[in-house]
C-alpha positions in Angstrom: -34.8 -25.0 21.4 -33.0 -25.2 18.1 -33.2 -28.5 16.3 -30.1 -30.1 14.8 -31.0 -29.0 11.3 -31.1 -25.3 12.3 -27.8 -25.6 14.3 -26.1 -27.2 11.2 -27.3 -24.3 9.0 -26.1 -21.7 11.4 -22.7 -23.4 11.8 -22.3 -23.6 8.0 -23.1 -19.8 7.6 -20.5 -19.0 10.3 -17.8 -21.1 8.6 -18.5 -19.4 5.3 -18.4 -16.0 6.9 -15.1 -16.7 8.7 -13.5 -18.0 5.5 -14.7 -15.0 3.5 -13.5 -12.5 6.1 -10.0 -14.1 6.3 -9.7 -14.2 2.5 -10.4 -10.5 2.4 -7.9 -9.5 5.0 -5.0 -11.8 4.0 -4.2 -10.9 0.5 -0.9 -12.2 -0.7 0.7 -9.9 -3.2 1.9 -11.4 -6.4 4.6 -10.1 -8.7 1.9 -9.1 -11.3 0.5 -6.6 -8.7 3.5 -4.4 -9.3 3.2 -4.5 -13.1 0.7 -1.6 -13.3 3.0 0.5 -11.1 6.0 -0.2 -13.2 4.2 0.3 -16.6 2.6 3.6 -15.3 5.9 4.9 -13.9 7.7 4.3 -17.2 5.4 6.9 -18.8 6.4 9.6 -16.4 9.2 12.2 -16.6 10.9 10.6 -13.6 10.3 6.9 -13.5 12.7 6.3 -10.6 11.0 8.8 -8.4 7.6 7.4 -9.3 8.6 3.9 -8.5 10.2 5.0 -5.2 7.1 6.9 -4.1 4.6 4.3 -5.1 6.4 1.2 -3.9 6.7 2.9 -0.5 3.0 3.2 -0.2 1.1 0.0 0.9 -2.0 1.1 -1.1 -0.2 1.1 -4.4 0.0 -2.7 -5.3 -3.8 -2.9 -5.3 -4.5 0.5 -6.8 -5.8 1.3 -10.3 -4.3 4.3 -12.1 -6.6 6.8 -10.4 -5.5 5.3 -7.1 -1.9 5.7 -8.0 -2.6 9.3 -8.8 -4.3 9.9 -5.5 -1.3 8.4 -3.7 0.9 11.0 -5.4 -1.6 13.8 -4.5 -1.1 12.6 -0.9 2.6 12.9 -1.3 2.1 16.4 -2.7 0.1 17.2 0.4 2.8 15.9 2.8 5.5 17.8 0.9 3.5 21.0 1.1 2.9 20.5 4.8 6.6 20.0 5.4 7.4 23.1 3.3 5.1 25.2 5.4 6.9 24.0 8.6 10.3 24.8 7.1 9.1 28.2 6.0 7.9 29.0 9.5 11.2 28.0 10.9 13.1 30.1 8.4 10.9 33.1 9.2 11.7 32.7 12.9 15.4 32.6 12.1 15.1 36.0 10.3 15.3 34.8 6.7 14.2 36.8 3.6 10.8 37.8 5.0 9.2 38.9 1.7 10.3 35.9 -0.3 9.4 33.5 2.6 6.0 35.0 3.0 5.3 34.6 -0.7 6.4 31.0 -0.5 4.1 30.5 2.5 1.2 31.8 0.3 2.3 29.5 -2.5 2.3 26.4 -0.4 -0.9 27.5 1.4 -2.6 27.6 -2.0 -1.3 24.1 -2.8 -2.8 22.8 0.5 -6.1 24.7 0.4 -6.9 24.7 -3.3 -4.8 22.4 -5.4 -4.8 19.3 -3.3 -8.5 19.3 -2.5 -9.3 20.0 -6.2 -7.0 17.2 -7.4 -8.4 14.7 -4.8 -12.0 15.4 -5.9 -11.3 15.5 -9.6 -9.1 12.4 -10.2 -12.1 10.1 -10.4 -14.6 12.7 -11.7 -12.9 15.2 -14.1 -9.2 14.2 -14.5 -8.5 17.4 -16.5 -9.2 19.5 -13.4 -6.9 17.2 -11.4 -4.2 17.5 -14.0 -4.5 21.3 -13.8 -4.4 21.3 -10.0 -1.2 19.2 -9.8 0.4 21.2 -12.6 -0.3 24.3 -10.5 1.7 22.7 -7.6 4.8 22.7 -9.8 4.1 26.3 -10.8 3.7 27.4 -7.2 7.0 25.7 -6.2 8.8 27.4 -9.1 7.2 30.7 -8.1 8.6 30.2 -4.5 12.0 29.4 -5.8 12.1 32.4 -8.2 11.0 34.7 -5.5 14.5 34.6 -3.9 16.2 36.0 -7.0 19.3 33.9 -6.3 20.2 31.6 -3.4 17.0 30.1 -2.0 17.0 28.2 1.3 14.1 26.1 -0.2 15.6 24.8 -3.4 15.5 21.2 -2.3 11.9 21.6 -1.1 10.8 23.4 -4.2 12.5 20.9 -6.6 11.0 18.0 -4.7 7.5 19.5 -5.1 8.1 20.3 -8.8 9.2 16.7 -9.5 6.4 15.0 -7.6 3.8 17.3 -9.3 5.1 16.5 -12.7 5.0 12.7 -12.0 1.5 13.0 -10.7 0.5 15.0 -13.7 1.8 12.4 -16.1 -0.1 9.6 -14.3 -3.3 11.7 -14.3 -2.9 12.2 -18.1 -3.5 8.4 -18.4 -7.0 9.1 -17.1 -7.9 11.6 -19.8 
């Protein structure tokens, strides 16, 4: 049977644990939490796009610069995944098979090589991360140029190019 002293100690520990847990899960964002995002985005080639993408992600207000870069690598991954779906649809519709197949290879490279490399390297060797996201822009440009004229993927390729350049600028802050 527990004596009153032991019961009091156990209750005190429980109260402290409950207060600690609620403090960790109920963070109230302050205006200063967005300051790093705004300052970082000012140093990119497309500050408005940077702000739009980062403010839309709930992880951004509490992220450091590496965390912001990783959020943009996730955006690159999502854009490449959507590009692959669009390319498959265009191939089914009988589009320019040669150019679309090359684009599929370009975006496959982004997903299988560039995104994993950037994800691993942001916190370890940012130069490798910078090179990987830079390659994403190159792959998007390669896809676009493969059509030698009117591309059905211009919007997709330009979006990838722009996000990759913003990510690259943020990663350069880590060098």
